[in-house]
C-alpha positions in Angstrom: -20.8 4.4 -15.5 -19.2 3.6 -12.2 -15.8 5.3 -13.2 -17.6 8.6 -13.3 -18.6 8.3 -9.4 -15.1 8.1 -8.5 -13.3 10.3 -6.0 -11.4 13.2 -7.1 -9.5 14.2 -4.2 -7.4 11.8 -2.0 -9.3 11.4 1.1 -7.7 12.0 4.4 -8.0 8.6 6.5 -7.5 8.5 10.4 -6.6 6.1 12.7 -5.6 6.5 16.6 -2.2 7.3 16.1 -1.8 7.7 12.1 -3.2 10.0 9.4 -3.2 8.9 5.8 -3.1 12.1 3.4 -2.7 12.3 0.0 0.8 12.2 -1.0 2.6 15.6 -2.5 5.8 16.5 -4.0 7.0 18.4 -0.7 6.8 14.9 1.0 9.7 13.7 -1.2 12.0 14.8 1.6 10.7 12.7 4.1 10.0 9.8 2.0 13.8 9.5 0.6 15.4 8.0 3.5 12.5 5.6 3.6 12.7 4.6 0.2 16.1 4.3 -0.2 17.1 2.4 2.8 17.7 -1.4 1.3 16.6 -2.8 4.6 13.1 -1.1 4.3 13.1 -2.1 0.7 14.0 -5.3 1.0 10.8 -7.1 0.3 9.7 -4.4 -2.5 12.6 -3.8 -4.9 16.1 -4.6 -4.8 17.0 -1.2 -6.5 15.8 1.8 -3.9 15.6 5.3 -5.2 19.1 6.9 -5.0 18.2 10.5 -4.9 15.5 12.9 -4.0 14.5 13.4 -7.3 13.9 9.8 -7.9 11.4 10.0 -5.3 9.7 13.4 -6.9 9.4 11.1 -10.2 7.5 8.3 -8.1 5.5 10.8 -6.6 4.6 12.5 -10.0 3.9 9.0 -11.3 1.6 8.3 -8.4 -0.3 11.5 -8.9 -0.6 11.0 -12.6 -1.9 7.6 -12.0 -4.6 8.9 -9.6 -5.9 11.3 -12.1 -6.3 8.2 -14.3 -8.2 6.4 -11.7 -5.6 3.9 -11.4 -4.3 4.6 -7.8 -4.6 6.1 -4.8 -1.5 7.1 -3.0 -1.1 8.2 0.6 1.7 9.3 2.9 1.3 7.8 6.5 1.8 10.4 9.3 2.4 9.8 12.8 -0.2 12.1 14.8 2.0 12.7 17.6 5.2 13.9 15.8 3.6 14.8 12.8 6.4 12.8 11.1 6.0 11.0 7.6 6.6 7.4 8.6 5.9 5.4 5.3 3.4 5.5 2.3 0.2 3.4 1.3 -0.9 3.1 -1.9 -3.8 1.4 -3.6 -2.5 0.7 -6.9 -3.2 -1.6 -9.8 -6.6 0.0 -9.4 -9.5 -1.2 -12.0 -12.4 0.3 -11.5 -14.8 -1.7 -14.4 -13.1 -4.9 -12.4 -13.7 -3.3 -9.1 -10.5 -4.3 -7.8 -6.7 -3.2 -6.5 -3.7 -4.0 -5.0 -2.1 -2.6 -2.0 1.3 -1.8 -1.3 3.0 -0.2 2.0 6.4 1.0 2.9 7.0 1.9 6.8 9.9 3.3 8.0 12.1 0.9 9.8 12.0 2.2 13.4 7.9 1.9 13.0 7.9 -1.7 11.9 6.5 -4.6 14.0 4.8 -1.6 16.0 0.9 -2.2 14.3 1.3 0.5 12.1 -0.4 -1.8 9.4 -3.0 -3.2 11.9 -4.3 0.3 12.7 -4.0 1.3 8.8 -5.9 -1.4 7.5 -8.8 -1.0 10.1 -9.4 2.0 8.1 -8.4 1.0 4.8 -10.8 -2.1 4.6 -13.9 0.1 5.4 -13.0 2.6 2.9 -12.2 0.2 0.3 -14.9 -1.8 0.6 -17.9 0.3 2.1 -17.0 3.7 1.0 -15.3 2.8 -2.8 -17.9 -0.3 -2.9 -14.7 -2.3 -4.7 -14.8 -6.0 -4.7 -11.2 -7.2 -4.5 -8.4 -6.2 -2.3 -5.0 -8.2 -3.3 -1.9 -8.4 -1.4 1.3 -9.5 -3.5 4.1 -10.5 -1.0 7.6 -12.0 -1.2 7.8 -15.4 0.1 10.1 -14.0 2.9 7.7 -11.7 4.2 6.6 -13.5 7.0 5.2 -10.5 9.1 3.2 -9.1 6.1 1.5 -12.6 5.5 0.6 -13.0 9.1 -1.0 -9.5 9.3 -3.1 -10.4 6.1 -4.1 -13.9 7.5 -5.2 -12.0 11.0 -7.7 -9.9 9.0 -9.0 -12.8 7.1 -7.4 -12.4 3.6 -7.3 -15.8 1.6 -3.9 -17.1 0.6 -4.5 -17.9 -3.3 -1.4 -19.6 -4.1 2.6 -18.9 -5.0 3.5 -17.3 -8.0 7.3 -18.9 -8.6 10.2 -16.9 -9.4 8.0 -13.7 -9.8 11.1 -11.2 -9.3 14.6 -11.1 -9.8 16.9 -8.6 -7.6 19.8 -9.2 -9.5 21.2 -12.2 -7.7 18.2 -14.6 -7.1 14.6 -14.9 -8.0 11.8 -14.5 -5.3 8.5 -16.3 -5.4 5.3 -14.0 -4.8 2.6 -15.1 -2.5 -0.9 -14.0 -3.1 -3.6 -13.2 -0.8 -7.0 -11.6 -1.5 -10.1 -10.2 0.1 -13.5 -10.2 -1.4 -16.2 -7.8 -0.5 -18.7 -10.6 0.3 -15.9 -12.0 2.9 -15.4 -8.5 4.2 -18.9 -8.1 4.9 -19.1 -11.3 6.7 -16.5 -10.6 8.9 -17.3 -7.1 9.8 
């Protein structure tokens, strides 16, 4: 069965300027300022983490889901400075259906600088060629125009808008769903 051949270690993926390596509890100190920043998290959650212990709990959850074959969690490291500048996750991973959703959080001073463009150039071959999965999804808050443009640039298909899917304590937000299928990836390769 497909699940038996799945990865047992989080692989290191490398781009020109960035390294994706498996998240570890020791990354909580570097991730806390990123995951607690309301501006950075505005398109992800209205309730950012409140302390480093919250980040450790998140990391523990990510790693548990990895061992259950439900997620692959990385930190994004800037190669020149060796700083953790964000995280990238393939989550909602379902091996039988061969699909996952991606999620990224990038430190504010690295946003709009091509980080995700580089990362997707490594993630897409890993996802479709190495893992041989079939469907990669990006669910994006409707106001997150930068992420929508990024996915469109890479050939993701806008599937539609899910209305009022997330509540931030004051207002509801629509979610725009994008996906790429393996056959589309192979056609555009």
